[in-house]
Backbone as a chain_set.jsonl record, in Angstrom:
{"seq": "MAEDNCLFCGIASGRIKTSMVYEDDDVIGFDDIRPQAPVHVVIAPKRHIGMVSDLKESDAELVGRLSVAAKKIAEARGIAGSGYRLVINCGKDAGQEVRHIHMHLLGGRKLAWPPG", "coords": {"N": [[-7.627, -0.663, 29.421], [-7.519, -3.861, 30.728], [-9.608, -6.744, 31.054], [-9.644, -9.26, 33.438], [-10.803, -11.84, 32.998], [-11.409, -11.892, 30.308], [-11.39, -13.235, 27.12], [-10.33, -12.041, 24.725], [-8.805, -9.949, 25.788], [-6.891, -11.467, 27.045], [-5.648, -12.599, 24.809], [-4.684, -10.26, 23.579], [-2.825, -9.418, 25.48], [-0.976, -11.411, 25.364], [-1.1, -13.568, 27.042], [-2.763, -15.615, 26.233], [-2.279, -17.72, 23.583], [-2.492, -17.458, 20.042], [-3.172, -17.572, 16.49], [-1.851, -14.953, 15.442], [-2.389, -12.455, 13.093], [-2.163, -9.818, 12.643], [-0.936, -6.895, 14.194], [-0.737, -3.885, 15.947], [-0.011, -0.89, 17.788], [-2.492, -0.527, 19.024], [-4.387, -2.38, 18.114], [-5.377, -5.764, 17.432], [-5.301, -8.658, 15.295], [-6.536, -11.805, 14.422], [-6.789, -15.223, 13.28], [-10.045, -16.591, 13.08], [-11.335, -19.131, 15.204], [-13.413, -20.727, 14.417], [-13.922, -20.644, 11.446], [-15.976, -18.962, 9.062], [-15.699, -18.482, 6.462], [-13.303, -18.7, 3.75], [-11.322, -16.782, 4.352], [-11.277, -15.549, 7.495], [-11.021, -13.377, 9.86], [-10.614, -12.131, 13.116], [-10.802, -8.948, 14.452], [-9.716, -6.771, 16.876], [-9.73, -4.205, 19.429], [-6.926, -3.6, 21.566], [-7.438, -2.53, 24.015], [-9.935, -3.006, 26.449], [-13.275, -2.917, 25.582], [-16.58, -3.471, 26.069], [-18.871, -3.789, 24.239], [-20.463, -2.449, 21.252], [-22.491, -0.831, 22.255], [-21.313, 0.191, 24.513], [-19.554, 2.1, 23.717], [-17.847, 5.264, 23.738], [-17.709, 8.75, 22.834], [-15.012, 9.353, 22.745], [-13.887, 7.005, 21.872], [-14.016, 6.855, 19.153], [-11.863, 7.178, 17.277], [-10.315, 4.905, 17.815], [-12.074, 2.813, 17.095], [-12.272, 3.349, 14.394], [-9.698, 2.635, 13.673], [-9.884, -0.109, 13.676], [-11.153, -0.631, 11.253], [-9.206, 0.303, 9.45], [-7.174, -1.51, 10.004], [-8.486, -3.808, 9.096], [-8.574, -3.309, 6.33], [-5.814, -3.451, 5.728], [-5.272, -6.119, 6.409], [-6.974, -7.467, 4.622], [-5.739, -6.765, 2.224], [-3.253, -8.028, 2.599], [-4.065, -10.685, 2.676], [-4.962, -11.069, 0.15], [-7.55, -10.471, -0.756], [-8.574, -7.986, -1.144], [-9.188, -6.861, -3.633], [-11.233, -8.499, -4.717], [-13.252, -8.378, -2.847], [-14.773, -8.117, 0.426], [-16.314, -8.699, 3.642], [-17.224, -6.817, 6.508], [-18.095, -7.264, 9.832], [-19.719, -6.333, 12.795], [-20.941, -7.507, 15.688], [-23.41, -6.841, 18.164], [-24.239, -7.61, 21.237], [-26.077, -10.418, 22.652], [-28.332, -11.373, 21.11], [-27.551, -10.629, 18.587], [-25.478, -12.259, 18.094], [-23.043, -11.9, 19.372], [-20.458, -13.386, 20.941], [-18.21, -13.093, 22.551], [-17.642, -10.777, 25.007], [-16.21, -8.314, 24.19], [-15.528, -5.74, 22.22], [-15.363, -6.363, 18.759], [-14.44, -6.974, 15.341], [-15.413, -8.837, 12.526], [-13.685, -9.991, 9.761], [-14.505, -11.144, 6.713], [-14.056, -13.155, 3.866], [-12.873, -14.26, 0.61], [-14.562, -15.856, -0.776], [-17.712, -15.777, -2.568], [-20.104, -13.97, -0.858], [-23.25, -14.406, 0.636], [-26.372, -12.509, 0.622], [-29.349, -11.549, 2.225], [-27.334, -11.617, 5.288], [-28.223, -13.239, 7.447]], "CA": [[-7.727, -1.452, 30.633], [-7.853, -5.252, 30.415], [-10.471, -7.498, 31.961], [-8.919, -10.493, 33.765], [-11.404, -13.06, 32.455], [-11.808, -11.657, 28.92], [-10.593, -13.996, 26.157], [-9.594, -11.183, 23.807], [-7.788, -9.251, 26.572], [-5.832, -12.456, 27.22], [-4.922, -12.689, 23.536], [-3.977, -8.989, 23.382], [-1.699, -9.332, 26.418], [-0.046, -12.503, 25.109], [-1.35, -14.684, 27.964], [-3.4, -16.671, 25.449], [-1.641, -17.783, 22.265], [-3.356, -17.674, 18.883], [-2.499, -17.281, 15.217], [-1.92, -13.508, 15.237], [-2.095, -12.076, 11.713], [-1.978, -8.37, 12.597], [-0.815, -6.238, 15.485], [-0.097, -2.58, 16.042], [-0.047, -0.432, 19.176], [-3.845, -0.487, 19.569], [-5.31, -3.343, 17.499], [-4.891, -7.101, 17.087], [-6.102, -9.426, 14.343], [-6.162, -13.218, 14.485], [-7.714, -16.114, 12.594], [-11.166, -17.098, 13.866], [-11.184, -20.574, 15.442], [-14.506, -21.388, 13.693], [-14.076, -19.782, 10.265], [-17.206, -19.016, 8.274], [-15.287, -18.187, 5.082], [-11.887, -19.032, 3.599], [-10.619, -15.792, 5.175], [-12.121, -15.103, 8.602], [-10.112, -12.809, 10.849], [-11.205, -11.321, 14.181], [-10.012, -7.736, 14.666], [-10.195, -6.212, 18.144], [-8.816, -3.287, 20.097], [-6.235, -4.172, 22.722], [-8.13, -2.008, 25.2], [-11.233, -3.644, 26.615], [-14.568, -2.24, 25.472], [-17.478, -4.617, 26.027], [-19.641, -3.891, 22.992], [-20.746, -1.167, 20.605], [-23.34, -0.037, 23.161], [-20.471, 0.77, 25.557], [-18.644, 3.085, 23.131], [-17.933, 6.682, 24.082], [-17.211, 9.604, 21.754], [-13.549, 9.286, 22.733], [-13.486, 5.737, 21.262], [-14.248, 6.908, 17.705], [-10.631, 6.942, 16.529], [-9.931, 3.509, 18.007], [-12.964, 1.983, 16.281], [-11.829, 3.578, 13.02], [-8.456, 1.88, 13.466], [-10.272, -1.49, 13.348], [-11.406, -0.657, 9.807], [-7.926, 0.449, 8.761], [-6.515, -2.812, 10.15], [-9.19, -4.738, 8.202], [-8.092, -3.026, 4.973], [-4.452, -3.979, 5.618], [-5.345, -7.582, 6.439], [-7.574, -7.885, 3.355], [-4.69, -6.647, 1.206], [-2.251, -9.071, 2.854], [-4.666, -11.984, 2.389], [-5.258, -11.132, -1.277], [-8.99, -10.383, -1.044], [-8.992, -6.581, -1.226], [-9.754, -6.581, -4.955], [-12.465, -9.259, -4.97], [-14.252, -7.928, -1.884], [-14.849, -8.75, 1.74], [-17.375, -8.173, 4.512], [-16.878, -6.491, 7.884], [-19.269, -7.445, 10.683], [-19.601, -6.118, 14.233], [-22.148, -7.923, 16.393], [-23.589, -6.144, 19.431], [-25.166, -8.285, 22.14], [-26.367, -11.841, 22.495], [-29.247, -11.642, 19.995], [-26.841, -10.391, 17.327], [-24.461, -13.297, 17.943], [-21.778, -11.567, 20.025], [-20.129, -14.446, 21.894], [-17.186, -12.589, 23.468], [-17.981, -9.398, 25.365], [-15.08, -7.413, 23.915], [-15.868, -5.304, 20.871], [-14.496, -6.91, 17.724], [-14.938, -6.967, 13.973], [-15.08, -10.019, 11.729], [-13.341, -9.788, 8.355], [-14.86, -12.372, 5.998], [-13.847, -13.068, 2.425], [-12.293, -15.423, -0.05], [-15.627, -16.508, -1.534], [-18.881, -14.919, -2.713], [-20.895, -13.97, 0.371], [-24.682, -14.215, 0.384], [-27.09, -11.403, 1.284], [-28.948, -11.053, 3.536], [-26.414, -12.513, 5.967], [-28.758, -14.219, 8.367]], "C": [[-8.213, -2.854, 30.261], [-8.776, -5.829, 31.485], [-9.797, -8.849, 32.187], [-9.492, -11.734, 33.099], [-11.873, -12.913, 31.01], [-10.847, -12.386, 27.974], [-9.736, -13.08, 25.285], [-8.557, -10.331, 24.53], [-6.605, -10.184, 26.818], [-4.993, -12.617, 25.966], [-4.09, -11.426, 23.326], [-2.748, -8.877, 24.273], [-0.645, -10.406, 26.173], [-0.204, -13.679, 26.062], [-1.938, -15.883, 27.251], [-2.811, -16.612, 24.046], [-2.675, -18.076, 21.186], [-2.563, -17.351, 17.619], [-2.699, -15.8, 14.878], [-1.535, -13.199, 13.789], [-1.847, -10.579, 11.576], [-1.826, -7.863, 14.027], [-0.161, -4.888, 15.298], [-0.225, -2.136, 17.501], [-1.424, -0.576, 19.825], [-4.748, -1.636, 19.168], [-4.607, -4.676, 17.274], [-5.826, -7.723, 16.063], [-5.608, -10.861, 14.363], [-7.207, -14.053, 13.777], [-8.789, -16.607, 13.544], [-11.02, -18.615, 14.026], [-12.307, -21.391, 14.803], [-14.809, -20.577, 12.436], [-15.366, -20.051, 9.499], [-16.961, -18.686, 6.809], [-13.81, -18.557, 4.972], [-10.959, -18.054, 4.338], [-11.617, -15.334, 6.233], [-11.195, -14.685, 9.737], [-10.922, -11.976, 11.84], [-10.252, -10.158, 14.443], [-10.577, -7.036, 15.899], [-9.22, -5.174, 18.676], [-8.127, -4.01, 21.254], [-6.904, -3.739, 24.019], [-9.523, -2.614, 25.277], [-12.374, -2.632, 26.507], [-15.552, -3.379, 25.261], [-18.199, -4.813, 24.705], [-19.899, -2.501, 22.44], [-21.561, -0.264, 21.524], [-22.545, 0.644, 24.264], [-19.53, 1.858, 25.027], [-18.931, 4.491, 23.635], [-17.409, 7.469, 22.878], [-15.694, 9.482, 21.622], [-13.021, 7.984, 22.124], [-13.55, 5.757, 19.739], [-12.983, 6.611, 16.901], [-10.202, 5.481, 16.629], [-10.791, 2.581, 17.148], [-12.635, 2.159, 14.798], [-10.563, 2.801, 12.691], [-8.752, 0.405, 13.177], [-10.492, -1.617, 11.841], [-10.122, -0.527, 9.004], [-7.144, -0.862, 8.851], [-7.154, -3.831, 9.211], [-8.718, -4.551, 6.763], [-6.705, -3.634, 4.764], [-4.447, -5.508, 5.578], [-5.921, -8.113, 5.133], [-6.547, -7.811, 2.222], [-3.669, -7.774, 1.363], [-2.765, -10.462, 2.505], [-5.112, -12.122, 0.935], [-6.731, -11.051, -1.633], [-9.482, -8.945, -1.198], [-9.673, -6.278, -2.555], [-11.076, -7.266, -5.203], [-13.584, -8.892, -4.008], [-14.258, -8.753, -0.611], [-15.95, -8.077, 2.548], [-16.796, -7.919, 5.891], [-18.148, -6.541, 8.717], [-18.894, -7.138, 12.128], [-20.946, -6.493, 14.85], [-22.219, -7.198, 17.733], [-24.661, -6.85, 20.247], [-25.481, -9.712, 21.726], [-27.251, -12.133, 21.292], [-28.601, -11.425, 18.631], [-25.74, -11.42, 17.089], [-23.115, -12.962, 18.562], [-21.504, -12.593, 21.12], [-19.085, -14.011, 22.916], [-17.492, -11.127, 23.74], [-16.71, -8.536, 25.375], [-15.296, -7.013, 22.465], [-14.846, -5.853, 19.871], [-15.223, -6.909, 16.392], [-14.517, -8.273, 13.312], [-14.806, -9.567, 10.301], [-13.562, -11.119, 7.66], [-14.652, -12.171, 4.505], [-13.26, -14.347, 1.867], [-13.312, -16.267, -0.788], [-16.763, -15.502, -1.682], [-19.741, -15.071, -1.476], [-22.359, -13.661, 0.052], [-25.229, -13.009, 1.12], [-28.568, -11.698, 1.199], [-28.151, -12.09, 4.311], [-27.056, -13.492, 6.953], [-29.915, -13.725, 9.13]], "O": [[-9.21, -3.002, 29.555], [-8.723, -5.449, 32.654], [-9.417, -9.516, 31.225], [-8.731, -12.603, 32.673], [-12.659, -13.733, 30.535], [-9.636, -12.174, 28.028], [-8.54, -13.322, 25.126], [-7.52, -10.014, 23.947], [-5.453, -9.75, 26.802], [-3.772, -12.755, 26.042], [-2.924, -11.508, 22.939], [-1.737, -8.304, 23.866], [0.459, -10.324, 26.712], [0.485, -14.687, 25.911], [-1.658, -17.028, 27.607], [-2.844, -15.566, 23.397], [-3.613, -18.845, 21.398], [-1.417, -16.909, 17.689], [-3.603, -15.444, 14.123], [-0.484, -13.629, 13.316], [-1.383, -10.113, 10.535], [-2.496, -8.336, 14.945], [0.835, -4.755, 14.588], [-0.524, -2.962, 18.363], [-1.518, -0.731, 21.042], [-5.776, -1.859, 19.808], [-3.415, -4.725, 16.969], [-6.998, -7.359, 15.974], [-4.403, -11.109, 14.325], [-8.369, -13.656, 13.677], [-8.497, -16.996, 14.675], [-10.624, -19.302, 13.085], [-12.181, -22.607, 14.658], [-15.833, -19.898, 12.366], [-15.783, -21.194, 9.315], [-17.897, -18.619, 6.013], [-13.135, -18.712, 5.99], [-9.933, -18.46, 4.884], [-12.675, -14.796, 5.907], [-10.662, -15.517, 10.471], [-11.804, -11.211, 11.448], [-9.052, -10.354, 14.632], [-11.771, -6.743, 15.961], [-8.021, -5.25, 18.408], [-8.695, -4.928, 21.846], [-6.932, -4.486, 24.997], [-10.212, -2.717, 24.263], [-12.427, -1.64, 27.233], [-15.366, -4.182, 24.347], [-18.14, -5.893, 24.117], [-19.591, -1.498, 23.084], [-21.336, 0.945, 21.561], [-23.043, 1.58, 24.891], [-18.793, 2.47, 25.8], [-20.071, 4.86, 23.917], [-16.742, 6.909, 22.008], [-15.158, 9.504, 20.514], [-11.819, 7.871, 21.881], [-13.176, 4.776, 19.095], [-13.04, 5.855, 15.931], [-9.774, 4.888, 15.638], [-10.266, 1.651, 16.536], [-12.716, 1.199, 14.032], [-10.379, 2.358, 11.557], [-7.963, -0.262, 12.508], [-10.067, -2.596, 11.226], [-9.97, -1.186, 7.975], [-6.52, -1.277, 7.875], [-6.449, -4.631, 8.596], [-8.488, -5.531, 6.055], [-6.451, -4.263, 3.736], [-3.705, -6.113, 4.805], [-5.419, -9.097, 4.59], [-6.496, -8.692, 1.364], [-3.269, -8.398, 0.381], [-1.992, -11.324, 2.087], [-5.591, -13.182, 0.533], [-7.13, -11.513, -2.702], [-10.68, -8.715, -1.365], [-10.637, -5.514, -2.595], [-11.961, -6.688, -5.834], [-14.756, -9.082, -4.332], [-13.82, -9.902, -0.573], [-16.451, -7.016, 2.176], [-15.983, -8.698, 6.388], [-19.158, -5.935, 8.359], [-17.877, -7.619, 12.628], [-21.966, -5.866, 14.562], [-21.189, -6.968, 18.367], [-25.853, -6.702, 19.977], [-25.191, -10.143, 20.61], [-26.956, -13.048, 20.523], [-29.058, -11.979, 17.631], [-25.139, -11.454, 16.015], [-22.135, -13.663, 18.31], [-22.232, -12.662, 22.11], [-19.08, -14.514, 24.04], [-17.59, -10.325, 22.811], [-16.225, -8.103, 26.421], [-15.251, -7.862, 21.575], [-13.638, -5.813, 20.104], [-16.451, -6.852, 16.328], [-13.402, -8.753, 13.516], [-15.606, -8.846, 9.706], [-12.897, -12.108, 7.97], [-15.027, -11.138, 3.949], [-13.163, -15.368, 2.549], [-12.959, -17.294, -1.369], [-16.776, -14.48, -0.996], [-20.074, -16.19, -1.087], [-22.652, -12.749, -0.721], [-24.649, -12.54, 2.099], [-29.018, -12.086, 0.121], [-28.256, -13.288, 4.047], [-26.441, -14.513, 7.261], [-30.471, -14.454, 9.95]]}, "num_chains": 1, "name": "protein.A"}
């Protein structure tokens, strides 16, 4: 179910255009508009789920598909061998800016730890 005023629902439906790098029946992936690494892709389910705190047991497979999409994108972008980071923020204090669950795929350079 899509939310009318959700940015990522708009992207998933095609109402909002972006540089789509991955799409299957359930998941989209697109370049982040403010990249924090040479490769920075946002991966989100097409179905609206606000945040990790809103997940239900029945969402487990869909959330797993985000990770599988990340693997495919990392391979396509040539960073699977050197390594990459997957980040899911939950809530304002964690830095979640769009209330639609999503994963950030970051790579293409050595990433520092701790992240922030």
